[in-house]
PLY file of the C-alpha trace (Angstrom):
ply
format ascii 1.0
element vertex 367
property float x
property float y
property float z
element edge 366
property int vertex1
property int vertex2
end_header
-8.67 -10.29 11.53
-6.10 -9.61 8.89
-6.09 -10.01 4.73
-5.96 -12.72 2.30
-2.92 -12.88 0.58
0.33 -14.74 1.94
2.24 -11.81 2.47
-0.33 -10.80 4.79
-1.96 -13.97 6.24
1.38 -16.26 6.61
3.66 -14.59 8.89
0.76 -13.46 11.54
0.09 -16.90 11.93
3.93 -17.74 12.40
4.15 -15.25 14.88
1.03 -15.81 16.85
2.78 -19.37 17.04
5.71 -18.00 18.54
4.06 -15.83 20.86
1.67 -18.46 22.27
5.43 -20.44 22.80
6.70 -17.28 24.83
3.78 -16.04 26.50
1.02 -18.90 26.61
-1.72 -16.36 24.55
-3.38 -17.86 21.81
-3.98 -15.75 18.79
-6.35 -16.96 16.47
-6.18 -15.23 12.28
-8.89 -14.70 10.23
-8.71 -13.73 6.88
-10.45 -11.13 4.38
-10.17 -10.07 0.19
-8.23 -7.17 -0.41
-11.38 -5.54 -1.76
-12.90 -5.95 2.10
-9.49 -5.12 3.56
-9.91 -1.83 1.52
-13.53 -0.69 2.30
-14.67 -2.91 5.12
-15.77 -0.45 7.92
-13.14 -0.59 10.97
-15.13 -0.91 13.55
-18.10 -3.84 12.78
-14.05 -5.84 12.84
-13.41 -3.99 16.35
-16.93 -5.16 17.50
-15.81 -9.06 16.64
-12.08 -8.68 17.05
-9.48 -8.20 19.28
-6.71 -7.16 16.79
-7.19 -6.25 13.56
-4.50 -5.01 10.63
-5.71 -1.85 8.71
-4.82 0.60 6.22
-3.86 3.78 7.34
-6.73 6.19 5.76
-9.20 4.25 8.38
-7.69 6.88 11.37
-9.65 9.83 10.66
-12.53 7.41 10.85
-11.60 5.42 13.33
-10.60 8.01 15.46
-14.20 9.95 15.33
-15.77 6.20 15.69
-13.91 5.59 19.01
-13.48 1.94 17.80
-9.56 1.25 17.98
-7.35 1.74 21.31
-4.39 4.24 21.05
-1.45 2.15 20.81
0.67 5.25 22.92
0.44 3.94 26.37
2.65 4.81 29.04
6.00 3.14 29.46
6.62 2.02 25.96
7.93 5.63 25.12
11.50 4.06 24.15
10.29 1.37 21.99
7.26 3.35 19.93
10.77 6.18 19.34
13.00 2.90 17.96
9.85 2.23 15.95
9.36 6.27 14.47
13.16 6.30 13.97
13.40 3.57 12.05
10.55 4.30 9.73
10.15 3.09 6.37
9.24 6.51 4.81
6.47 7.88 6.72
4.58 4.33 7.65
4.34 4.87 11.20
3.95 8.43 11.41
1.01 7.44 8.80
-1.12 6.07 11.96
-0.60 8.83 13.68
-3.65 10.55 14.14
-5.25 13.49 16.35
-2.49 12.92 18.79
-2.27 9.03 19.21
-0.75 6.20 17.31
-3.38 4.03 16.88
-1.62 1.23 15.17
2.26 0.17 14.11
3.61 -0.33 10.85
4.48 -4.32 10.60
4.29 -4.11 6.58
5.79 -1.10 4.79
4.38 -0.79 0.80
4.02 1.94 -1.52
3.45 2.11 -5.71
6.66 0.84 -7.00
7.38 -1.01 -10.60
7.57 -4.76 -11.15
9.04 -6.57 -14.13
9.98 -10.10 -15.65
14.05 -9.77 -15.56
13.78 -12.81 -18.07
11.57 -10.75 -20.20
13.61 -7.04 -20.07
16.85 -6.31 -19.31
15.76 -3.94 -16.69
13.38 -1.36 -15.11
11.56 1.18 -17.13
13.77 4.26 -15.67
11.30 6.87 -17.44
7.66 7.24 -18.40
8.48 7.36 -21.83
9.62 3.91 -21.52
6.72 2.60 -20.11
4.65 4.39 -22.88
6.70 2.46 -25.99
6.17 -1.33 -23.81
2.38 -0.18 -23.50
2.42 0.52 -27.24
3.95 -3.07 -27.83
1.02 -4.79 -25.17
3.48 -5.66 -22.77
2.41 -3.41 -19.92
-0.06 -4.46 -16.98
-1.59 -1.73 -14.96
-3.90 -2.70 -12.19
-6.66 -0.55 -12.51
-9.36 -1.95 -10.05
-10.73 0.46 -7.36
-9.20 2.05 -5.40
-5.98 1.03 -7.70
-6.20 3.66 -10.34
-7.07 6.36 -8.28
-3.54 5.61 -6.78
-1.52 5.86 -9.73
-3.56 8.87 -10.47
-1.68 10.17 -6.90
1.76 8.94 -7.80
1.72 10.26 -11.07
0.58 13.84 -9.34
3.44 13.55 -6.73
6.10 12.51 -9.09
4.72 15.10 -11.49
5.47 17.93 -8.82
1.99 18.40 -8.09
0.71 16.17 -5.59
-2.85 16.05 -4.45
-4.02 17.88 -1.78
-4.47 15.77 1.94
-6.71 18.97 3.33
-9.00 21.55 2.06
-11.98 21.79 -0.46
-9.48 20.76 -4.18
-7.89 18.13 -4.60
-5.88 19.04 -7.12
-5.96 22.23 -9.62
-8.09 21.65 -12.85
-4.59 22.09 -14.98
-2.51 20.09 -12.74
-5.48 17.45 -12.84
-5.32 17.51 -16.74
-1.61 17.23 -17.10
-2.30 13.43 -14.84
-4.90 12.34 -16.68
-2.99 12.70 -19.98
0.09 11.31 -18.12
-1.88 8.32 -17.17
-3.97 8.07 -20.79
-0.63 7.37 -22.43
-0.93 3.96 -21.22
-4.53 3.58 -20.36
-5.00 3.81 -24.40
-3.10 0.76 -24.82
-4.13 -1.33 -21.79
-7.42 -4.43 -22.04
-10.65 -3.78 -20.65
-10.47 -6.41 -18.37
-7.22 -4.64 -16.24
-9.98 -1.98 -14.77
-10.81 -5.35 -12.85
-7.37 -6.03 -11.76
-5.90 -5.18 -8.53
-1.99 -5.79 -8.04
-2.40 -9.01 -6.90
-4.30 -9.83 -10.27
-2.01 -7.84 -12.28
1.15 -10.00 -10.56
-0.66 -13.60 -11.06
-0.93 -12.50 -14.48
2.81 -11.48 -15.32
4.12 -14.37 -13.29
1.94 -17.41 -15.13
2.17 -16.06 -18.68
4.97 -14.35 -20.58
2.33 -11.46 -22.36
3.30 -9.01 -19.92
6.45 -7.49 -19.35
6.26 -4.52 -16.83
3.65 -3.06 -14.67
4.63 -0.14 -14.09
2.75 1.28 -11.11
1.75 -1.21 -8.45
1.48 -1.98 -4.82
4.93 -4.42 -4.87
4.08 -7.66 -3.11
7.39 -9.65 -2.31
6.08 -12.82 -2.46
6.37 -12.82 -6.37
9.99 -12.16 -5.87
10.97 -15.33 -3.58
12.19 -18.37 -5.67
9.43 -20.71 -6.02
6.03 -19.07 -5.37
5.23 -18.51 -9.04
6.54 -20.25 -12.47
8.37 -17.08 -13.22
9.72 -14.12 -10.62
9.22 -10.77 -10.49
11.94 -8.23 -9.79
10.89 -4.85 -8.70
12.44 -1.46 -8.76
11.16 2.63 -7.91
8.60 3.81 -9.92
9.53 4.97 -13.69
10.12 8.93 -13.78
7.42 11.02 -15.45
8.38 13.74 -13.56
12.14 15.79 -12.82
12.73 15.07 -9.35
13.42 11.42 -9.35
11.07 8.72 -8.07
9.16 10.77 -5.48
5.66 10.98 -5.21
4.33 7.34 -4.77
1.03 6.76 -2.97
2.26 5.15 0.46
0.20 1.76 1.29
1.21 -1.30 3.71
-0.62 -2.17 6.65
-0.56 -1.39 10.53
-1.12 -3.77 13.62
-4.66 -2.22 15.81
-6.20 -3.29 18.85
-10.03 -3.24 19.57
-11.08 -0.14 21.94
-14.20 -3.19 22.49
-11.50 -5.65 23.01
-11.79 -7.56 27.07
-8.22 -8.05 26.14
-6.13 -5.11 25.79
-3.02 -5.70 27.83
-2.22 -8.50 26.24
-3.10 -7.46 22.29
-0.76 -4.39 22.92
1.08 -6.51 23.96
1.76 -8.49 21.14
1.07 -5.42 18.79
4.45 -3.90 20.23
6.65 -7.23 19.90
5.35 -8.09 16.76
6.07 -4.60 15.09
9.65 -4.69 16.75
13.02 -5.12 14.82
13.91 -8.86 16.19
10.33 -9.80 15.25
10.15 -7.91 11.77
13.68 -9.42 10.82
13.63 -13.09 12.05
9.94 -14.24 12.11
7.73 -12.23 10.44
10.22 -11.73 7.22
11.38 -16.02 7.32
7.42 -16.36 6.13
7.14 -13.99 3.83
6.07 -11.29 5.59
7.56 -7.56 3.69
8.34 -6.09 7.34
7.70 -2.32 8.40
10.78 -1.56 10.05
13.62 -0.12 8.34
16.35 -2.63 9.82
14.89 -4.98 7.98
14.09 -3.42 4.92
18.56 -2.81 5.28
18.91 -6.23 6.44
21.47 -8.34 3.79
20.02 -11.69 4.01
16.40 -10.11 3.57
17.51 -8.78 0.53
19.48 -11.64 -0.67
16.37 -13.75 -0.66
13.97 -11.47 -2.30
16.57 -10.32 -5.29
17.04 -6.98 -3.37
12.90 -5.78 -3.27
13.56 -3.74 -0.44
16.89 -1.26 -1.35
15.63 -1.39 -5.13
12.58 0.14 -3.82
13.58 2.09 -0.65
14.11 5.67 -2.76
9.84 5.13 -3.85
8.96 4.52 0.24
11.24 7.43 1.36
9.65 10.28 -1.39
6.40 8.45 -0.83
3.38 10.85 0.10
0.46 10.15 2.17
-2.82 10.05 1.07
-5.90 12.02 2.95
-7.14 10.31 6.26
-10.14 12.41 7.51
-13.62 11.04 8.27
-15.06 10.45 4.65
-11.81 10.07 3.12
-12.66 5.93 2.44
-15.81 6.75 0.71
-14.11 9.31 -1.20
-11.65 6.65 -2.20
-13.77 4.26 -4.09
-15.87 6.90 -5.28
-13.11 8.84 -6.73
-11.49 5.35 -8.49
-14.74 4.40 -10.01
-15.73 7.91 -11.11
-11.87 8.27 -12.47
-12.32 4.85 -14.54
-15.62 5.77 -15.70
-14.33 8.91 -17.53
-10.88 7.05 -18.79
-13.54 4.28 -20.49
-15.55 6.69 -21.66
-13.22 9.08 -23.21
-14.67 12.41 -21.41
-12.73 15.12 -21.73
-10.01 15.38 -18.76
-10.90 18.69 -17.47
-14.77 17.08 -16.73
-12.72 14.28 -14.91
-10.81 16.44 -13.03
-13.61 18.25 -11.82
-16.16 15.81 -10.83
-13.15 14.26 -8.41
-12.69 17.61 -7.11
-16.37 17.74 -6.44
-16.29 14.53 -4.77
-13.25 15.63 -2.82
-15.68 18.58 -1.44
-18.15 16.30 -0.50
-16.24 14.01 1.69
-14.74 17.04 3.72
0 1
1 2
2 3
3 4
4 5
5 6
6 7
7 8
8 9
9 10
10 11
11 12
12 13
13 14
14 15
15 16
16 17
17 18
18 19
19 20
20 21
21 22
22 23
23 24
24 25
25 26
26 27
27 28
28 29
29 30
30 31
31 32
32 33
33 34
34 35
35 36
36 37
37 38
38 39
39 40
40 41
41 42
42 43
43 44
44 45
45 46
46 47
47 48
48 49
49 50
50 51
51 52
52 53
53 54
54 55
55 56
56 57
57 58
58 59
59 60
60 61
61 62
62 63
63 64
64 65
65 66
66 67
67 68
68 69
69 70
70 71
71 72
72 73
73 74
74 75
75 76
76 77
77 78
78 79
79 80
80 81
81 82
82 83
83 84
84 85
85 86
86 87
87 88
88 89
89 90
90 91
91 92
92 93
93 94
94 95
95 96
96 97
97 98
98 99
99 100
100 101
101 102
102 103
103 104
104 105
105 106
106 107
107 108
108 109
109 110
110 111
111 112
112 113
113 114
114 115
115 116
116 117
117 118
118 119
119 120
120 121
121 122
122 123
123 124
124 125
125 126
126 127
127 128
128 129
129 130
130 131
131 132
132 133
133 134
134 135
135 136
136 137
137 138
138 139
139 140
140 141
141 142
142 143
143 144
144 145
145 146
146 147
147 148
148 149
149 150
150 151
151 152
152 153
153 154
154 155
155 156
156 157
157 158
158 159
159 160
160 161
161 162
162 163
163 164
164 165
165 166
166 167
167 168
168 169
169 170
170 171
171 172
172 173
173 174
174 175
175 176
176 177
177 178
178 179
179 180
180 181
181 182
182 183
183 184
184 185
185 186
186 187
187 188
188 189
189 190
190 191
191 192
192 193
193 194
194 195
195 196
196 197
197 198
198 199
199 200
200 201
201 202
202 203
203 204
204 205
205 206
206 207
207 208
208 209
209 210
210 211
211 212
212 213
213 214
214 215
215 216
216 217
217 218
218 219
219 220
220 221
221 222
222 223
223 224
224 225
225 226
226 227
227 228
228 229
229 230
230 231
231 232
232 233
233 234
234 235
235 236
236 237
237 238
238 239
239 240
240 241
241 242
242 243
243 244
244 245
245 246
246 247
247 248
248 249
249 250
250 251
251 252
252 253
253 254
254 255
255 256
256 257
257 258
258 259
259 260
260 261
261 262
262 263
263 264
264 265
265 266
266 267
267 268
268 269
269 270
270 271
271 272
272 273
273 274
274 275
275 276
276 277
277 278
278 279
279 280
280 281
281 282
282 283
283 284
284 285
285 286
286 287
287 288
288 289
289 290
290 291
291 292
292 293
293 294
294 295
295 296
296 297
297 298
298 299
299 300
300 301
301 302
302 303
303 304
304 305
305 306
306 307
307 308
308 309
309 310
310 311
311 312
312 313
313 314
314 315
315 316
316 317
317 318
318 319
319 320
320 321
321 322
322 323
323 324
324 325
325 326
326 327
327 328
328 329
329 330
330 331
331 332
332 333
333 334
334 335
335 336
336 337
337 338
338 339
339 340
340 341
341 342
342 343
343 344
344 345
345 346
346 347
347 348
348 349
349 350
350 351
351 352
352 353
353 354
354 355
355 356
356 357
357 358
358 359
359 360
360 361
361 362
362 363
363 364
364 365
365 366
């Protein structure tokens, strides 16, 4: 089971076809919506599927439930070491939890910025530039849960006050207030329908008309940088800087390939997982089918960058300076509730301190 977008589905189908040609083992991929991918219980999927594409914040929950098979099997240490040494930012480490590797990164992503090169001379370098474009109605910001919270996280990290991943407080009040006020400099100038948009919907809006020139924060989708994918192309760049230390703090996303603990074909499934996450597959079949690789050598590949208007090189600093979300059991419910609470507060013009207090209370409950 993977997620419903050409970036998430097409490379899995292509690699499954090649794997069957090599090994005789058939893999049939299903897909689910991005919203489902971000919230649907992994245990339920693990009881239906041998292979599952997951998001790293699920690992605390799946460890408690025992629904995935650890991939750190004996005899394949060198392959895992090669993946780890070429990790894009903390992607590989994001699936390492409680002493085991629960997935391998096959898709690396963090919040970056996207812009229309035919409408802007270049990307925004600073948050001040973003605010000016927002006032002119040229900015789109995907605020559908959980993406509003991801922007909160990214701004917190970029301002030098990253949110906590442990303990009982997500962020100190004064730091959280500053983040809310920074976010409001843009959300005060966006239309209400952007609270129903995820990065896919925002990218679609940017490439189908000429109103929006910039998405300052959102998970990058390499598909929109490809020739012919949509009427207009997007270019991607590192996040605009709100703080003083460059493009750091971006909330890391991406996906990993995992194997069900309930599968009766674990050995075959684990073999495919190692193969699809390897350098050779990531740089060839996976990227060639429109995938957004999770292997660092694919991100450095000249041909892959040439075909995507330097998508990978232009966003690499945001990945390398990325911030990993909490991963404890209970986090996934918090992520959804906190994003919805943040949106309610922003739309109701609540005091920033009240919003921060509510987020901290939800974080304590999740622990």
